[in-house]
Each structure stands twice: as C-alpha cells, then as structure tokens.
C-alpha positions, 0 to 999 in steps of 0.5 A: 808547381811542385814542392819538393821533399826538402823542403817539405822534411823542415817541417815534418813532412814526409812524402817520399824522394819525387816532388809533389804537385802544390794541388795535391800538397793542400788537401792533405792534412799534416801541412802547417799553415808557414809551409804554404806561406812560405811557399807562397812567398819565395815560389812562383805559384799559379793563378790557380795554385795561388786561390788553393792556397788563399782558400787553405789559409783562409783569406779572403780578399786581402793584399798585400799579406805574409804569414798571415792567415784567417784574415779578409777585408785587410791589407799591408800585414805579416804574422797575423792571425785571424785579421779583419779589416784593418790594416798595417797588424803585425805579429798580433792575433785576433783583431778588427777593423784596427789600424797599426797594431803590433804585437798586440792580441785581441783587438778591435775598433783600436788605431796604433796599439802595441804590445797590449791585449784585450782593446776596444774603441781605442787610441795609442795604447803601449804595452797596456790590457783591458783598455777601452773607450781610452785614449793615450794610455802607457804601462796601464791595467784595466781602463776605461773612459780615460785618457794620457794614463801611465802606470795606473790600474783599475781606472775610469773616466780620469786624465793624466793620470800616473802611478795610481789605482782604484779612481773613478773621476781623477785628473791630474792625479799621482801616486793615488788609491781608492779615490774618485773626483779628484782634481790635481792630488797625490799621494792619497787614498779613500778620499773623494772630492779633493783639489790640490790635498784639500775637501771642495764641495760636489759643487766646488768640485763639479765648476772647477772640472767642467774648465779643466775639461774646455781648457784640456781641449786645446791643450791636448795637442801639444802634451801628445804627438804622434808621428804619422809618418811613422809605419808602427803603432811602436814609432807613431807614438810613444808615450814619454816615460817622464810624466812630467814631459807631457805635462811640459807641452802644457802652456802659460795660459794653463799653468795661469789659471792652474794657480787660481784654483781652490786651496792651490798649493805649490808644494803639491803641485811640485809633488804633483808635476815633478818630483818622483818622475823616475819611480813613476817611471819605473 
C-alpha cells in the first residue's frame, strides 16, 4: 500500500510528491508511532503490512487495540503504552496483569483503577497514588493493606477511615493524625489504643477489633457497590464523595453491636458518622 505525502506531512514527515510504500515507511526513523496507528486504523493493510505494523509498534499477541504500542498478551486497549497481560486499558501507561484501567500509570496486578498512579495488588482505586495491597480507595496517597479509605495519606492496615494521615491499625476513624490502634475515633492526634475517643487496654482493643473484623466480612458487600455491566473503572466503581453514604450501608445489627462497645458515646458516634461530611468531601 502506498501512503500519500499529505497524510505524512501532518506528522512533519516529508517524502516529496510521490506516495511511499508502507514497507518503506517502517524502515524510516522519523515516523512517529501515532502515524502508524492512524494508518492501521484508517487504511486497509495487507497481512504482510499488518505484520510490519505490529513489529514496529512492538505488539505481540494482542487483539482489539487502537493507538497503543509496546503491548503484549492483552486485549481491548486504547491509547495505552507498555501494557502486558491486561484487559480493558485506556489512556494509560506501564500496566501489568491488570483489568479495567483508565487514565493511570505504573499499575500492576490491579483492577478498576482510574486517575491513579503507582498501584500494586489493589482494586477499585480512584484518584490516588502509591497504593499497595488495598481496595476501595479514593483521593488518597501512600496507603497499604487498607480498605475503604477517603481523602487520607500514609495509612497502614486501616479501614473505613477518611480525612486522616499517619495512621496504623485504625478503623472507623475520621480527622485523625499520627495515631495507631484506634476504633471509632474522631478528631484526635498522637493517640494509641483508643475506642470512641477514650483509652483502653491493648487486650480490650484487640478483643473488640477481632469482633469488628469478623462482622465486616459480611457488611462490606452492602457498603461498596460495583456495577458489573460497565466497562471502565470510573463507571464500574465510585467511592461516594459523602462518606456517610458508605456508612449508611451498614446493617442495623452492626449498629446495635457498636452501641455496646467500651466508652460508646453518642456525641462521638455523631461526629464520626454524620457531622462535617461536606468538609470531608472537599
């Protein structure tokens, strides 16, 4: 197939007035990959030319791809680069063994990720970076071994926490800073072994946490909804901007159990679950 000079001039390539054979074009060093992608999309290439196109764009064992290069063992890709063993990837780069990735970079062994970077072994991640071994994370950075986190930074082994930073092993917490081993706490700093904003013994804390983690195995499916019929991470999953909507999915039996916890306080409960939601969403 001969490629006309008018098309190539759009990419800053001068070949003179005469069209050039596609096979000659692939041997030049001044042709951007986007030009080859355009030609593949809008021209009827022969099997031999398709083989040349795949070679110059480093495409191996892939199907259903557009404007993508350096890809292997993948399918359903659009405008993506450096993809291996992945499915449904769009506007992304450096993706490995992942599914449903949108506008993200440096993703490995993850699924349902959008507008994020440096994500590994994680699922349902939105507008976040440096996330490892975690799920259901939105607008947060440096999160490990955690789940259901919103607007937070530097959390390790935490869950159902928002607007907080530098926490370890904290669950159902908000507006917390530099603390560890806290349950149902809000608005505190530099604390350790607290339940409902009051100190408890390490033994009491661990006993309560064990029950909590067991109950959450059944509760999470009611709180986080994934739309299986959608095709992008943004469409399939969204951790609501209002965190109380996540809490609203909890069962009445869970709320009843919370009321029996050590140091239970209506005021703390209201602060944690229902107040300042608009602030938490910004």
